C-alpha positions as CSV (number, residue, x, y, z in Angstrom):
1,M,-118.0,-66.1,-33.0
2,D,-119.7,-66.7,-36.0
3,P,-120.9,-64.3,-38.1
4,D,-124.9,-63.8,-38.3
5,T,-126.6,-64.1,-42.2
6,V,-126.5,-60.1,-43.0
7,Q,-122.3,-60.3,-42.2
8,L,-122.1,-63.0,-44.4
9,F,-124.1,-61.6,-47.3
10,Q,-122.1,-58.7,-46.9
11,L,-118.6,-60.7,-46.9
12,E,-120.3,-62.7,-50.2
13,T,-121.0,-58.9,-51.9
14,I,-117.6,-57.7,-50.9
15,S,-115.6,-60.5,-52.8
16,S,-118.1,-60.1,-55.5
17,L,-117.4,-56.6,-56.0
18,L,-114.0,-57.5,-56.1
19,A,-113.9,-59.7,-58.7
20,F,-116.1,-57.5,-60.6
21,G,-113.0,-55.3,-60.0
22,E,-110.7,-57.7,-61.7
23,L,-112.9,-58.3,-64.5
24,L,-112.6,-54.4,-65.3
25,D,-108.8,-54.8,-65.2
26,K,-108.7,-58.1,-67.1
27,P,-112.3,-59.0,-69.1
28,G,-112.6,-62.8,-69.1
29,V,-115.4,-65.4,-69.3
30,D,-114.5,-67.5,-66.6
31,E,-114.8,-64.3,-64.3
32,A,-117.7,-62.7,-65.7
33,E,-119.5,-66.0,-64.9
34,R,-118.2,-66.0,-61.7
35,V,-119.4,-62.4,-60.8
36,V,-123.0,-63.3,-62.8
37,E,-123.2,-66.6,-60.8
38,S,-122.5,-65.0,-57.7
39,S,-124.4,-62.2,-57.7
40,A,-127.7,-64.4,-58.7
41,G,-126.7,-66.8,-56.1
42,L,-127.1,-64.2,-53.1
43,A,-130.6,-63.0,-55.3
44,N,-132.2,-66.6,-54.7
45,Y,-130.8,-66.9,-51.4
46,L,-132.7,-63.6,-49.9
47,D,-135.7,-65.0,-51.6
48,D,-135.4,-68.6,-50.0
49,L,-134.7,-66.6,-46.7
50,V,-137.6,-64.0,-47.4
51,E,-139.8,-67.3,-48.6
52,G,-138.7,-69.0,-45.7
53,S,-139.3,-66.2,-43.0
54,F,-141.9,-66.3,-39.9
55,Y,-142.0,-62.0,-40.4
56,S,-143.3,-60.5,-43.1
57,H,-141.2,-58.5,-45.0
58,P,-141.6,-54.5,-45.2
59,S,-142.0,-54.6,-48.9
60,E,-143.9,-57.9,-49.6
61,E,-146.6,-56.6,-51.4
62,A,-144.4,-54.6,-53.6
63,H,-142.7,-57.8,-54.3
64,R,-146.1,-59.6,-55.0
65,Q,-147.0,-56.8,-57.7
66,Y,-143.7,-57.3,-59.1
67,L,-143.9,-61.1,-59.8
68,A,-147.7,-61.0,-60.7
69,D,-146.4,-58.1,-63.3
70,R,-143.7,-60.7,-64.6
71,A,-146.0,-63.4,-64.3
72,G,-146.2,-63.7,-68.3
73,R,-142.7,-63.7,-69.0
74,A,-141.2,-67.5,-69.3
75,D,-137.6,-66.4,-68.3
76,R,-137.5,-66.6,-64.8
77,A,-141.0,-67.2,-63.8
78,S,-139.5,-69.7,-61.1
79,E,-137.5,-67.0,-59.4
80,G,-138.3,-64.9,-56.3
81,C,-138.2,-61.5,-56.7
82,F,-134.7,-60.8,-55.9
83,G,-133.4,-63.5,-58.3
84,S,-136.3,-62.0,-60.9
85,R,-134.8,-58.3,-59.8
86,N,-131.4,-59.5,-60.1
87,F,-131.4,-60.8,-63.8
88,A,-133.4,-57.6,-65.0
89,V,-130.6,-55.7,-63.7
90,E,-127.8,-58.1,-65.3
91,S,-130.0,-58.2,-68.5
92,A,-129.8,-54.3,-68.5
93,C,-126.6,-54.2,-68.1
94,H,-125.4,-56.5,-70.7
95,G,-127.6,-54.4,-73.0
96,V,-126.0,-51.3,-72.2
97,L,-122.2,-52.1,-71.5
98,R,-122.7,-53.7,-75.7
99,A,-124.6,-50.6,-77.0
100,L,-122.2,-47.8,-75.5
101,P,-119.1,-46.9,-76.9
102,D,-116.1,-48.2,-75.4
103,S,-115.0,-45.0,-73.3
104,A,-114.5,-43.2,-69.7
105,G,-117.6,-41.5,-69.9
106,R,-120.1,-44.5,-70.7
107,L,-122.4,-44.0,-67.1
108,D,-122.2,-40.5,-67.9
109,S,-124.8,-41.0,-70.6
110,S,-128.3,-41.0,-70.4
111,T,-128.5,-44.7,-70.7
112,G,-125.5,-45.0,-68.4
113,R,-127.6,-42.8,-65.7
114,E,-130.8,-45.0,-66.4
115,L,-129.0,-48.1,-65.5
116,L,-127.2,-46.6,-62.8
117,A,-130.5,-45.6,-61.6
118,L,-131.6,-49.1,-62.0
119,C,-129.1,-50.6,-59.6
120,E,-129.5,-48.0,-57.2
121,D,-133.6,-49.2,-57.0
122,F,-132.3,-53.0,-56.5
123,G,-129.2,-52.3,-54.1
124,E,-131.8,-50.1,-51.7
125,E,-134.1,-52.8,-51.7
126,L,-131.3,-55.1,-51.0
127,V,-130.5,-52.6,-47.8
128,T,-134.1,-52.6,-46.2
129,T,-133.7,-56.1,-46.6
130,M,-130.8,-56.0,-44.8
131,R,-132.0,-54.5,-41.9
132,W,-134.8,-56.5,-42.0
133,L,-133.0,-59.5,-41.5
134,R,-131.0,-57.9,-38.7
135,T,-134.2,-57.0,-36.7
136,T,-136.0,-59.9,-37.4
137,G,-132.9,-62.1,-36.6
138,H,-131.7,-63.9,-39.0
């Protein structure tokens, strides 16, 4: 039996998480680029699925509003909601990780907790979309 879209997305996410774990153990530019490219690719893939679907996404209005709020920004104007949000999370991670001291308690700071909240919000949207994909038969 071939895996469906949701299963493939989950497998790619697990692969990316494993690559991220390796990156934490052995930092390197190539590993970092692989993690960043993988998450961006998955986000853009979801945008394509949502855009190409005959069904309305449950957060369609929120997605439109998010993109409208970012319309003046040239950095990622051509991306969909997931691609744009992924880039926002990625940018926040880069900024926070550079600014915080190199210690085990990075994410225990107020800045770290804000970053975790941003990631959790994006993750909740991804879960909602996975459920939507499952119910629409993708």
